[in-house]
C-alpha positions in Angstrom: 3.4 -32.0 -12.4 0.9 -30.5 -14.7 -2.2 -30.7 -12.6 -0.3 -29.6 -9.5 0.5 -26.6 -10.9 -2.8 -25.6 -12.4 -4.2 -27.1 -8.8 -2.0 -24.4 -6.9 -2.8 -21.4 -9.6 -6.3 -22.1 -8.7 -5.9 -21.8 -4.5 -4.3 -18.8 -5.1 -6.3 -17.5 -6.9 -9.6 -18.3 -4.6 -7.5 -16.5 -1.6 -6.3 -13.8 -4.2 -10.3 -13.3 -4.5 -11.2 -13.5 -1.1 -8.6 -10.9 -0.1 -10.1 -8.3 -2.5 -13.9 -8.9 -1.3 -12.1 -8.4 2.3 -10.7 -4.9 1.0 -13.6 -4.1 -0.6 -15.6 -4.9 2.9 -13.4 -3.2 5.0 -12.9 0.6 4.4 -10.9 3.6 5.5 -12.4 6.6 6.1 -12.0 8.5 9.3 -9.5 9.0 11.7 -10.1 7.3 14.5 -8.6 9.3 17.8 -10.9 11.6 17.1 -13.8 10.6 15.0 -13.7 12.9 12.0 -14.0 11.5 8.2 -11.7 11.9 5.8 -14.9 13.7 4.1 -15.2 16.0 7.2 -12.0 17.2 6.9 -12.3 17.4 3.2 -15.1 19.9 3.7 -13.0 21.5 6.1 -10.6 21.9 3.8 -12.1 23.5 0.9 -14.2 25.9 3.2 -11.1 27.5 4.8 -8.9 26.8 1.2 -6.7 25.0 3.5 -3.5 23.0 1.3 -1.6 20.9 4.0 -2.2 18.6 6.9 -0.5 21.1 9.2 -2.9 24.1 8.2 -6.1 21.6 8.4 -4.5 20.7 11.9 -4.5 24.5 12.9 -7.9 24.1 12.0 -9.7 20.5 13.7 -7.8 18.6 15.8 -6.9 15.4 13.6 -4.1 12.8 13.6 -2.5 14.1 16.4 -2.6 11.1 18.7 -1.8 7.4 16.6 -0.9 9.3 13.4 -2.0 6.2 11.7 -4.3 8.3 9.5 -1.3 10.7 8.3 -0.7 8.4 5.3 -4.7 8.3 4.2 -5.0 12.2 4.7 -1.8 13.2 3.0 -3.7 10.9 0.2 -7.3 12.1 0.7 -5.0 16.0 -0.2 -3.3 14.5 -2.9 -6.0 12.8 -5.1 -9.5 14.2 -3.1 -10.4 10.3 -2.2 -11.5 10.3 1.5 -12.3 6.0 1.2 -9.4 3.8 0.8 -9.5 0.2 0.7 -5.6 -0.2 1.4 -3.4 0.0 3.8 -0.9 2.7 3.1 3.0 3.2 4.4 3.5 6.5 6.2 
């Protein structure tokens, strides 16, 4: 029983390591519909002293089609990060 538990722990740990590697290799860096990186958006926001997604949309068309980038843009505004390795919920 103990040996089986150790084996299961080992398998789960290996799966976890693979997931971590996949997250490192895959980065979310842009609004794919309008091909605009979060880095570009951050620069536009700084140059124009913008504070919200709505203000950004007045200057640059982003997050207006599929809107999958919205939680990342909001996180970028909040933290300044421009590269994300996790999937964020709306």
